[in-house]
C-alpha distance (Angstrom), angle and dihedral (degrees) to the residues before:
residue distance angle dihedral
M1 . . .
G2 3.77 . .
R3 3.73 126.3 .
K4 3.84 120.1 -108.8
Y5 3.73 102.3 -156.5
F6 3.82 110.5 6.6
G7 3.74 118.6 81.3
T8 3.82 129.0 -174.6
D9 3.81 91.5 -63.7
G10 3.85 108.8 28.0
I11 3.75 122.8 -78.1
R12 3.75 119.5 -33.0
G13 3.81 140.3 169.3
L14 3.75 150.5 112.3
T15 3.75 110.5 -39.9
N16 3.78 117.5 -105.8
T17 3.75 88.6 14.5
A18 3.85 120.1 99.6
P19 2.90 125.6 -58.2
M20 3.83 93.6 15.9
T21 3.80 97.0 63.7
P22 3.75 132.0 122.8
E23 3.79 90.8 -113.2
M24 3.81 89.6 56.2
A25 3.77 92.2 48.0
M26 3.76 89.4 54.5
R27 3.73 91.9 49.0
V28 3.84 90.3 47.9
G29 3.81 87.8 52.7
Q30 3.77 91.4 49.8
A31 3.79 95.2 44.0
A32 3.80 96.9 43.2
G33 3.74 90.7 42.7
A34 3.85 91.8 52.1
H35 3.75 91.2 46.9
F36 3.84 92.5 54.3
L37 3.77 98.5 41.8
R38 3.72 93.7 110.2
G39 3.83 125.4 152.4
D40 3.83 128.0 2.2
H41 3.78 98.8 -77.5
K42 3.83 122.3 112.3
H43 3.86 103.3 -89.7
R44 3.77 122.5 -134.3
V45 3.83 135.7 -169.9
V46 3.86 125.3 -167.3
V47 3.80 114.3 -141.8
G48 3.78 121.7 -163.8
K49 3.84 132.6 167.0
D50 3.80 143.8 -174.3
T51 3.80 123.6 -121.7
R52 3.81 105.4 -87.4
L53 3.76 116.2 125.0
S54 3.86 96.1 -115.3
G55 3.76 91.0 58.8
Y56 3.81 91.6 87.6
M57 3.69 92.7 53.6
M58 3.83 96.1 44.6
E59 3.86 89.2 46.2
S60 3.76 92.1 54.6
A61 3.80 93.5 48.2
L62 3.84 91.4 48.0
I63 3.77 91.1 49.9
A64 3.76 90.5 51.3
G65 3.77 91.2 51.1
F66 3.79 95.9 48.1
T67 3.72 97.4 43.4
S68 3.79 92.4 47.3
V69 3.81 90.4 61.9
G70 3.75 94.0 46.1
M71 3.85 106.0 -91.5
D72 3.73 124.3 132.3
V73 3.87 115.1 -132.1
V74 3.81 126.7 -142.4
M75 3.83 109.9 -163.3
V76 3.78 113.2 -155.2
G77 3.84 97.8 176.2
P78 3.82 123.8 -144.3
V79 3.84 107.2 -1.6
P80 3.84 134.3 141.4
T81 3.82 116.4 -85.8
P82 3.85 90.4 -112.9
A83 3.76 87.7 55.6
V84 3.80 91.0 59.7
A85 3.84 89.8 50.6
L86 3.86 91.5 48.2
L87 3.89 92.3 47.9
T88 3.79 93.7 46.1
R89 3.87 87.0 59.2
S90 3.79 99.3 40.0
M91 3.77 95.5 44.4
R92 3.80 92.7 48.4
A93 3.78 91.5 -122.1
D94 3.79 121.5 167.6
L95 3.73 93.0 -137.5
G96 3.83 141.9 9.8
V97 3.75 129.0 -151.6
M98 3.76 130.4 -165.3
I99 3.81 117.1 -167.4
S100 3.74 105.5 -152.6
A101 3.75 144.8 111.9
S102 3.81 91.8 -147.7
H103 3.82 112.6 -143.8
N104 3.85 94.0 -0.3
P105 3.76 123.5 111.4
F106 3.79 122.5 -87.6
H107 3.85 94.5 -94.6
D108 3.79 92.6 66.8
N109 3.68 125.9 69.4
G110 3.84 139.2 177.4
I111 3.71 148.4 -166.7
K112 3.86 121.6 -131.1
L113 3.65 120.0 -175.1
F114 3.88 131.1 -154.4
G115 3.72 129.5 -166.6
P116 3.83 124.8 -131.2
D117 3.83 89.5 -88.0
G118 3.87 91.1 60.9
Y119 3.79 93.0 -111.7
K120 3.90 124.1 122.1
L121 3.79 111.5 -98.0
S122 3.68 121.9 -86.2
D123 3.86 123.7 -113.1
E124 3.80 86.0 -107.2
D125 3.84 94.3 56.1
E126 3.74 92.1 44.0
R127 3.80 91.7 52.1
A128 3.84 90.9 48.0
I129 3.87 89.4 51.3
E130 3.84 90.7 48.5
A131 3.78 89.9 52.5
L132 3.78 90.5 52.5
L133 3.80 90.2 49.7
D134 3.82 88.9 68.5
E135 3.77 94.0 48.2
P136 3.96 128.9 77.5
P137 3.92 108.9 -87.1
L138 3.73 116.5 -97.6
Y139 3.93 96.9 -124.1
A140 3.80 118.5 -157.7
A141 3.78 121.8 -123.7
P142 3.71 112.0 -94.3
E143 3.80 94.5 -102.8
A144 3.80 90.2 49.6
I145 3.72 98.4 55.5
G146 3.81 112.7 128.0
R147 3.79 129.9 -113.1
S148 3.73 130.4 -134.5
K149 3.69 130.9 -146.6
K150 3.77 140.0 165.3
I151 3.79 125.5 -127.1
E152 3.78 121.6 -150.5
D153 3.82 103.8 -157.4
A154 3.86 99.6 59.8
R155 3.80 92.6 107.5
G156 3.83 91.4 46.2
R157 3.77 90.7 50.8
Y158 3.82 90.5 51.3
I159 3.77 95.5 44.9
H160 3.83 89.2 52.6
F161 3.85 91.8 49.3
A162 3.84 91.8 48.1
K163 3.86 92.2 50.5
S164 3.83 89.2 49.8
T165 3.85 89.6 62.9
F166 3.79 91.1 62.2
P167 3.83 116.0 91.7
D168 3.77 109.8 -93.8
H169 3.84 93.4 -137.1
L170 3.84 92.9 56.9
R171 3.83 135.5 76.6
L172 3.80 132.9 -174.1
D173 3.81 92.8 -135.9
G174 3.79 111.6 149.6
L175 3.77 94.4 10.9
K176 3.75 115.2 128.2
V177 3.86 110.5 -144.6
V178 3.74 130.6 178.3
V179 3.80 112.4 -158.7
D180 3.81 122.9 -163.5
C181 3.77 111.7 -163.2
A182 3.86 95.8 -177.6
N183 3.89 88.8 -124.1
G184 3.82 81.6 -78.9
A185 3.82 143.9 117.8
A186 3.74 97.1 -50.6
Y187 3.83 96.8 53.1
T188 3.76 94.0 118.1
V189 3.82 105.6 22.6
A190 3.81 101.0 51.7
P191 3.79 98.3 52.1
A192 3.81 90.6 43.1
A193 3.78 94.5 51.7
L194 3.84 93.0 48.3
W195 3.83 92.9 47.1
E196 3.81 91.9 48.4
L197 3.72 89.9 54.7
G198 3.77 90.4 55.4
A199 3.77 105.2 -96.0
D200 3.84 124.7 143.8
V201 3.79 95.6 -122.9
T202 3.84 129.0 -157.5
E203 3.81 112.2 -173.1
I204 3.79 129.8 -152.6
G205 3.82 128.7 166.0
V206 3.80 91.2 34.4
G207 3.79 99.9 119.7
P208 3.77 107.1 82.4
N209 3.83 118.4 -177.9
G210 3.78 101.0 173.8
F211 3.82 93.3 -96.0
N212 3.85 107.1 54.5
I213 3.82 100.8 62.5
N214 3.82 107.3 136.1
A215 3.89 90.0 -4.1
D216 3.84 105.8 147.1
V217 3.81 89.9 -33.0
G218 3.83 137.7 78.1
S219 3.75 136.2 53.8
T220 3.85 94.3 -45.4
K221 3.82 94.2 49.8
P222 3.79 106.0 34.7
A223 3.89 98.9 160.5
A224 3.77 91.2 101.6
L225 3.73 90.3 52.5
Q226 3.82 93.3 47.2
A227 3.83 91.2 53.2
K228 3.79 93.4 46.6
V229 3.82 92.1 50.5
R230 3.70 91.4 52.1
E231 3.83 93.3 43.1
T232 3.76 93.3 51.6
G233 3.70 101.5 36.6
A234 3.68 92.4 -123.3
H235 3.80 123.8 175.5
I236 3.83 93.0 -134.0
G237 3.77 143.1 -5.6
I238 3.86 126.7 -140.6
A239 3.79 122.5 -159.3
L240 3.74 122.8 -169.4
D241 3.85 129.5 -175.9
G242 3.76 131.4 -120.1
D243 3.81 94.3 -77.4
A244 3.77 96.7 29.3
D245 3.81 98.9 -122.9
R246 3.84 92.3 113.0
L247 3.80 129.2 67.9
I248 3.81 134.0 -164.8
V249 3.84 121.4 174.3
V250 3.83 132.1 -152.1
D251 3.94 117.7 -155.6
E252 3.77 121.8 -139.6
T253 3.90 92.7 -85.4
G254 3.74 91.2 57.2
T255 3.78 94.7 -104.1
I256 3.80 118.6 147.6
V257 3.80 117.3 -120.1
D258 3.84 112.5 -161.4
G259 3.78 131.1 -152.1
D260 3.80 94.7 -89.7
Q261 3.75 92.3 61.6
L262 3.84 91.1 43.9
M263 3.72 93.8 50.7
A264 3.77 91.7 46.8
L265 3.81 90.9 54.3
I266 3.83 93.3 49.6
A267 3.77 94.4 42.8
T268 3.86 93.4 49.9
S269 3.83 92.3 42.5
W270 3.80 92.1 49.4
A271 3.79 92.1 45.4
K272 3.81 90.4 55.5
Q273 3.79 90.7 50.6
G274 3.81 90.4 48.4
R275 3.80 90.7 -114.6
L276 3.80 101.0 113.9
R277 3.77 107.3 104.9
G278 3.80 124.3 -157.4
G279 3.78 92.7 22.5
S280 3.84 90.9 -105.1
L281 3.71 144.8 80.0
V282 3.83 116.8 -131.1
A283 3.76 117.2 -139.4
T284 3.81 135.1 153.3
V285 3.82 128.7 -98.8
M286 3.85 87.5 -96.4
S287 3.80 94.8 67.3
N288 3.78 115.1 110.3
L289 3.75 122.6 -97.0
G290 3.77 88.8 -128.7
L291 3.78 87.6 66.8
E292 3.76 90.9 54.5
R293 3.83 92.3 48.9
R294 3.85 92.5 48.7
L295 3.83 93.1 49.5
K296 3.80 92.2 47.9
A297 3.85 90.2 52.2
D298 3.85 86.3 57.2
G299 3.84 93.6 46.5
I300 3.76 92.7 -107.6
G301 3.84 121.7 130.9
L302 3.74 128.8 -137.7
V303 3.78 121.9 -138.4
R304 3.77 112.7 -162.1
T305 3.77 124.6 -154.3
G306 3.84 139.2 174.8
V307 3.82 118.0 -75.5
G308 3.75 112.8 -76.7
D309 3.74 134.8 73.4
R310 3.86 90.3 -115.9
Y311 3.76 89.8 65.7
V312 3.71 92.9 46.5
L313 3.74 90.0 53.6
E314 3.76 93.4 47.8
A315 3.83 90.4 54.6
M316 3.74 91.4 45.8
R317 3.86 90.5 55.3
E318 3.78 91.2 44.7
K319 3.69 97.2 48.3
G320 3.80 97.8 36.8
C321 3.87 94.5 -117.5
N322 3.80 123.8 148.2
V323 3.88 100.8 -163.6
G324 3.79 123.2 63.1
G325 3.76 141.8 132.4
E326 3.68 151.4 126.6
Q327 3.84 134.7 -75.4
S328 3.88 85.8 -117.5
G329 3.80 90.1 67.2
H330 3.74 104.9 -95.1
I331 3.78 100.0 139.8
I332 3.79 121.8 -179.0
L333 3.78 118.5 -162.1
S334 3.79 102.4 -178.7
D335 3.86 92.6 -170.4
Y336 3.81 83.3 75.1
A337 3.85 111.5 15.3
T338 3.74 145.4 27.0
T339 3.81 95.2 -139.0
G340 3.79 139.7 23.0
D341 3.85 113.1 -56.8
G342 3.74 118.4 -171.5
L343 3.74 96.2 -168.4
V344 3.74 95.9 47.9
A345 3.74 92.1 47.9
A346 3.77 89.3 49.3
L347 3.81 91.0 54.9
Q348 3.75 90.0 53.2
I349 3.91 89.6 52.8
L350 3.78 90.5 46.4
A351 3.81 90.6 50.8
C352 3.81 89.3 53.5
L353 3.79 89.8 48.7
V354 3.73 93.8 51.8
E355 3.78 93.8 46.9
S356 3.86 92.8 48.9
G357 3.84 94.6 52.3
E358 3.87 84.1 -153.4
P359 3.74 128.0 116.7
A360 3.81 117.6 -85.7
S361 3.82 88.5 -114.6
R362 3.82 89.2 65.1
T363 3.82 101.8 33.4
L364 3.87 94.6 48.1
K365 3.81 98.4 47.0
L366 3.70 109.6 81.7
F367 3.74 102.2 154.4
D368 3.76 143.3 4.2
P369 3.77 109.5 -106.3
L370 3.70 119.0 -131.1
P371 3.86 116.0 -116.7
Q372 3.70 106.7 -83.5
L373 3.78 129.1 -176.5
L374 3.84 129.2 -171.2
K375 3.76 123.9 -174.7
N376 3.88 130.1 174.5
V377 3.76 126.7 -141.3
R378 3.82 117.0 -162.6
F379 3.68 118.0 -144.5
S380 3.84 132.9 -175.3
G381 3.80 102.6 -144.5
G382 3.78 146.9 -36.5
A383 3.80 125.5 58.8
P384 3.73 108.8 -73.5
L385 3.86 92.8 176.2
D386 3.96 87.3 63.1
N387 3.83 89.0 59.8
A388 3.79 112.4 114.3
S389 3.80 94.6 -136.5
V390 3.73 92.0 50.4
R391 3.80 92.7 50.9
K392 3.77 88.8 51.3
V393 3.75 93.9 51.9
I394 3.84 88.7 48.8
A395 3.78 90.6 51.5
D396 3.78 90.4 50.7
G397 3.74 91.1 49.5
E398 3.92 91.3 53.7
A399 3.73 88.4 49.4
R400 3.83 92.8 51.2
L401 3.82 91.9 52.1
N402 3.82 86.3 48.9
G403 3.77 98.1 -170.7
S404 3.83 93.8 -47.2
G405 3.74 92.2 102.1
R406 3.79 146.6 -1.3
L407 3.81 135.9 -95.7
L408 3.80 124.1 -156.6
I409 3.75 126.3 -178.9
R410 3.80 121.8 173.7
K411 3.71 143.4 153.6
S412 3.83 115.9 -108.4
G413 3.83 113.6 -110.9
T414 3.77 93.2 -147.6
E415 3.89 106.7 32.2
P416 3.85 137.0 36.4
L417 3.78 90.2 -101.5
I418 3.75 137.1 123.4
R419 3.74 109.6 -145.6
V420 3.87 116.8 -151.0
M421 3.76 118.8 -167.6
A422 3.82 131.8 174.8
E423 3.69 135.2 170.3
G424 3.74 135.1 -178.5
E425 3.78 148.2 129.0
D426 3.81 95.4 -78.1
P427 3.86 111.7 61.4
A428 3.87 92.1 -166.0
L429 3.76 91.1 54.8
V430 3.74 91.7 46.3
E431 3.79 90.6 53.7
A432 3.83 93.2 46.5
V433 3.81 91.8 50.9
V434 3.82 93.9 49.1
D435 3.79 92.6 45.1
S436 3.76 94.5 50.9
I437 3.81 91.9 50.2
C438 3.78 93.7 45.7
E439 3.88 89.7 51.9
A440 3.84 91.5 49.0
V441 3.84 91.1 50.6
K442 3.82 90.9 47.9
Q443 3.77 89.7 51.9
A444 3.83 91.6 49.6
A445 3.77 93.5 43.5
């Protein structure tokens, strides 16, 4: 049974357009609050947000919803998504909420929910909450209405936690680091943590105004970071996204280093230290074949999942692995966190850089990626992938790659798009295969 409101990462959409309206936010608060009212203790929910303008509106609506069904609300202000997960556990809350649309522009927003263990909600919990959304709210008696309060030390708690994940015997003294916070949730915590560990920090994307989150900065638009690294002669650049659960790195030459290379570095480093659990790295079907080959050469397995960090985490827990993530930079290190954490992942990368004594361009390049091409085809309805002619062209493409590459075609979980990706040794062949499938999908759509 499909989900009506929840996508692969909570509820997300254009603000003030269904489902991302204040009315829906209040209903989510009422439904999620009612679902987690278990036992006779005083119930608590932690609510954080990023820096987009609509965060104030959505926060107020959620608070109204939670308090109306008898939950106390703790507001922690603008903090990274992983900080909300951390605080939900450490404050013994029943539920955590992050108001964010991640790397999307300011006009979008979203609601991410975490259970009392700090993990994103299961499909079962989300389905239960969706069912309650269609029912009348279960209002608390007047004397049982919840209270709301704001705590001022949330950012300090998270900075302390992030620093504790950095090896005790290392420092960042003398390391020139440019950090791009995407004008988002980590605009104070990331520069502070890096500076306190000894780094010479240059900051960009640290002036949020409600409208500029992810605007020409951050992990999805690293050109500003590349330019600043070259301008300042920095040893490395770090780019986070709007809610700081994603990381992309730039080496000292200004070259972008994606999540595949970063995961390879952490996995191989931890394997040498005897820290890599499960004998494998968990990544999605989008990760490059070059990553798989490099890991195999080091005796490390690769477990592939569907696209979405929730599926990576599910496989990590099932297989007993402690390193996983996505090519896009969502990196989950379960020794430290229950969700992707861009700053914590960056500190592991910086530890490897310090210990290597080599430039980032050498330390961070562990393999040559195979040529990979991804194109999207928009469609207005129907099921173009079920079309017989499309299926034939896909089969022909697989035959042309003939074991020398990979082909992946999937429907987007958030937009009316068919995503067509291929990779292989021959870039011309890869492009030809992708283009032929895209054309067939267009014709069918």
